[in-house]
N, C-alpha and C positions, 0 to 999 in steps of 0.2 A: 854758622850758630856762635852765640855770644853769652858766655857765663863772665859778668863782672865783677865776680867775688866768692872768695871762699863757698859760703853756701849754697851759692848758683851754680859753680865747679861740682860739688857733690850731688844736686841735683841732676845736671846735665849728666854725669857720667852714669847715674843710674836709670834716665832715659834712654839714655845711650844703649845699654844693654838691652832694654827692649825693641828699640829700633834696630839694633844688629840681627835680634832674634828674628826679626819680622823681615828686615832685607839684609842679607848678610853681605852683600857686596857695595855696603852705605861706605861713601867717603867722606868723613865730615870734618868740618875745617873752620877756620875762625880766630876767635879768641877763649880761649878756655886754660884751665889747671891743670894738676898732676891727675886728678881723677878723672879726668877726661881724656888724658892723653894716655894715662892705662888703659886705655880702652881703642886705645888707634886714633885718636882724633891729633890731626894738623894741626897745632898751635902757632896762628901768624902771629901773635902777639900774646903773651902770659895776662891771666884774666886778672892779677895782683896789680896790672898798672893802671886798670882801673876802678880798684877799691880804694877810693878816697870819703874820708870822713866830713863834716862839718864846712862850715862855709868858707873859713879860711884855706882848709889843707883844698877844697872845690875850686877856689879860684886860683890859688899857687900853681895847681896843674891842669887848668882849662884849656889853654892852648896846647897841651898834651893831646889830651883827651879828646879836643874836639879835632885835631890832628889826624888819629888815628880811626876815629869814625870817616872822615871825610877819604881816609885811605881806603879802606875799609869797602865803604862805598860804592869806590870806583872799582874796586877792585870784584866785588860781585857784581857789578853791572855790567864792566866793560874789560875784564880778563886783566891779566893773565889768566888761561885757563879757561874753562868751561864755566857759563853762568850755571848757579845752582839751580835745581829744580823746588827748592823750597829752602827760607830763613828760617831758622826759629831761635828767639830770641829769651834766655831762660831769665827771668828774674829782673832786677837792673833795668826798670821800665825809663828812669830817668837817659839812659844812653841809646835803651833799644827801640823805644816806639819813635822817636824821629830819624831813627836808620829807618826802621820798619817801614815806614808813611815812605821814605823815598824808592826803597827798592820795590812796595806793593805798585807805586807810580810807576818805575819800569817794569812792570811786568812780574817780579819775583813774587811767588808765594808767600805769605806770614804768617806765622805760627809765633803767640807770644806764652812761654809755658810757664807759669804763675800768674795769676791775675793781678794786675795792680790792684792795691786795696783800697777801692773805689766806696766800698762799704765802712770802713774805719775813718779815711780822712782822705782828701784832694779830690772827690768826687767830680770835681770840676774836669778831671781828664777824660770823662767819658766818652767825649767827643771825638778827641786824639787816639783813643784809641779803636773807636770806629772807623776812622779814617787810616789807622795804620797797621791793622791787621786782618788778614782773610777768617782768623780763629785762633780760640785763645783755649787751654788747655789748663783747667779748674784743677786745684790741690783740696777745693772746700767745697761742699755738694750744695751749698745754698747758693755756689757762685754763678751758673749756667743760666738759672731762672734771672737772677739779677741782672746778668748782662742780655738775656733774651728781651727783656724788656725794654732794653736801648736798642734792640735789632742787632746786636753782637752774635753772631755763632761762637758758641761755647761747650765743653765736653769735658765731664767730670771724671779726670783719670785717677784720682785719689792723691796721696800725699807719697810717693816713694818711699821715703824714711819709714811709713807703718811697716812694711814687708825686713826692715833691718833691723828697727828695735824692737826687742822684745816688749809681748803687753806687759808680762808679768818679770819683773827682774829679779833676777838670782840675790836673793838680799845678802846671801854671805859675800859672792862676789864682788855686791856694791859696797859693803861696809869695809874688805880688803882693797880698795880701792881710795 
């Protein structure tokens, strides 16, 4: 599993709650942050290692990030340890889609949690998504039909934060904050 930034760590932590309810023996590992770690995730690298913004910062950290992706790919495909039954990339499509393509080619099932926003921009990623993932877990209800039009399997799972954020916030608490 890879969550490459703080928001992905939060979403992945909530996803892990659901996965553990279904599969109590789950042993998740990969790249993650404190929300994932608090749920028993074995973080081989911290997610903030991948959290870079802007062209200059990306260029400055490119070798390190590419090296981490290469090491992770090697570890998942060739060990040490058993091969994973499935890989879940959480958001961070610029990091995850290339990794998922290599893992899928190596026989590991791949899932992308949070559809890359092809409906808003970078629609050219559709082919890359089709090559890279076996299934997409979507947080917006219109995304599965959109992806199905391109032959990509997808399921609407809802937005995990919907269960965490109050539909009607407490006004007094909000004013005090």
